[in-house]
C-alpha positions in Angstrom: 0.0 0.0 0.1 2.8 2.2 0.9 4.7 1.4 -2.6 1.6 2.6 -4.4 1.2 6.0 -2.4 4.6 6.6 -3.0 4.8 6.3 -6.5 1.4 7.7 -6.6 3.0 10.7 -5.2 5.9 10.6 -7.5 3.8 10.2 -10.4 1.9 13.4 -9.4 4.8 15.4 -8.8 6.0 14.2 -12.2 2.7 15.6 -14.2 3.0 19.1 -12.2 6.6 19.1 -13.2 5.8 18.4 -16.8 2.7 21.0 -16.9 5.1 23.6 -15.5 7.9 23.1 -17.7 5.1 23.1 -20.6 3.8 26.5 -19.7 7.0 28.0 -19.0 8.4 27.0 -22.2 5.2 28.3 -23.9 5.4 31.8 -22.2 9.1 32.0 -22.9 9.2 31.0 -26.6 5.9 33.6 -27.0 8.1 36.3 -25.3 11.2 35.8 -27.3 9.4 35.2 -30.6 7.7 38.6 -30.2 10.3 40.6 -28.7 11.5 41.3 -32.3 8.3 43.6 -32.7 9.9 45.8 -30.2 12.6 46.6 -32.3 13.3 50.6 -32.4 11.4 50.9 -29.1 14.8 51.3 -27.3 15.9 54.0 -29.2 13.6 56.4 -27.4 15.6 55.6 -24.1 17.7 58.5 -24.4 14.8 60.8 -24.2 13.8 59.6 -20.6 13.7 62.5 -18.4 13.4 62.6 -14.6 9.9 63.1 -13.0 9.4 66.8 -12.0 8.9 65.5 -8.2 12.4 63.9 -8.4 14.3 66.8 -10.4 14.8 69.0 -7.4 16.5 65.9 -5.5 19.0 64.6 -8.1 22.2 66.9 -9.2 21.9 67.6 -12.8 25.2 66.1 -13.5 23.7 62.7 -12.3 20.6 63.2 -14.3 22.6 63.9 -17.4 24.8 61.1 -16.9 21.9 59.0 -16.3 20.3 59.8 -19.8 23.6 59.4 -21.9 24.0 56.2 -20.1 20.4 54.9 -21.4 21.3 56.2 -24.9 24.4 54.3 -25.0 22.7 51.0 -24.0 19.9 51.6 -26.9 21.8 50.0 -29.7 22.7 47.2 -27.7 19.2 46.4 -26.4 17.9 46.9 -29.9 20.3 44.2 -31.1 19.5 42.1 -28.6 15.7 42.3 -29.6 16.7 41.7 -33.1 18.7 38.4 -32.3 15.7 37.2 -29.7 13.6 35.4 -32.2 16.4 33.3 -33.2 16.8 32.2 -29.4 13.4 30.4 -29.5 14.8 27.0 -30.9 17.5 26.9 -28.3 15.0 27.8 -25.6 13.1 24.6 -26.6 16.4 22.4 -26.0 17.3 24.0 -23.0 13.7 23.5 -21.6 13.9 19.6 -22.7 17.0 19.2 -21.0 15.8 20.9 -17.8 12.7 18.9 -18.0 14.8 15.5 -18.3 17.0 16.4 -15.5 14.2 17.4 -13.2 12.2 14.0 -14.6 15.4 11.7 -13.8 15.6 13.4 -10.1 12.0 12.9 -9.4 12.3 8.8 -10.4 15.4 8.8 -8.0 13.1 10.1 -5.6 10.6 7.6 -6.2 13.3 5.1 -6.3 14.7 6.0 -2.8 11.0 6.2 -1.1 10.5 2.7 -2.5 13.8 1.7 -0.8 12.9 3.5 2.5 9.8 1.8 2.6 11.1 -1.7 2.0 13.7 -0.9 5.0 11.1 0.3 7.0 8.9 -2.8 6.7 12.0 -5.1 6.9 12.9 -3.7 10.3 9.6 -2.9 11.6 7.6 -5.9 10.0 9.3 -8.7 11.4 7.1 -8.3 14.7 4.0 -8.8 12.7 3.1 -11.0 9.7 2.6 -14.6 8.9 5.6 -15.9 10.5 5.6 -13.6 13.5 5.0 -16.8 16.1 7.1 -19.2 14.6 10.1 -18.5 16.8 7.8 -18.9 19.6 6.2 -22.1 18.6 9.7 -23.6 18.1 10.6 -23.5 22.0 
């Protein structure tokens, strides 16, 4: 009975692991595939200014440095957004590898539980069962 319950628990965890991997993969592929549509969106990063309520608290040199930094990163971000759809295939491979490693670990968990139950039954089960009274009957 305990064996069946432990393996049922492992199968339920494996189903949840598979569902989570599938859902995260689909969301990640959708995000990466649609990232190319955002190309050019980072070019307006240099025009970002501080809010009016924050401007008196920040020195003008720091605000200018931050806007120049943002403008410098814009081509880099645009390049990443253009390359993002090509990453979708690699994302699929990575998802399968991570799912496989997790699945193997869950099966090993099930084998460990099986072994623990067998050891528990061997130690605790010696006092009860069909052959429990045989040692007293021989005396």
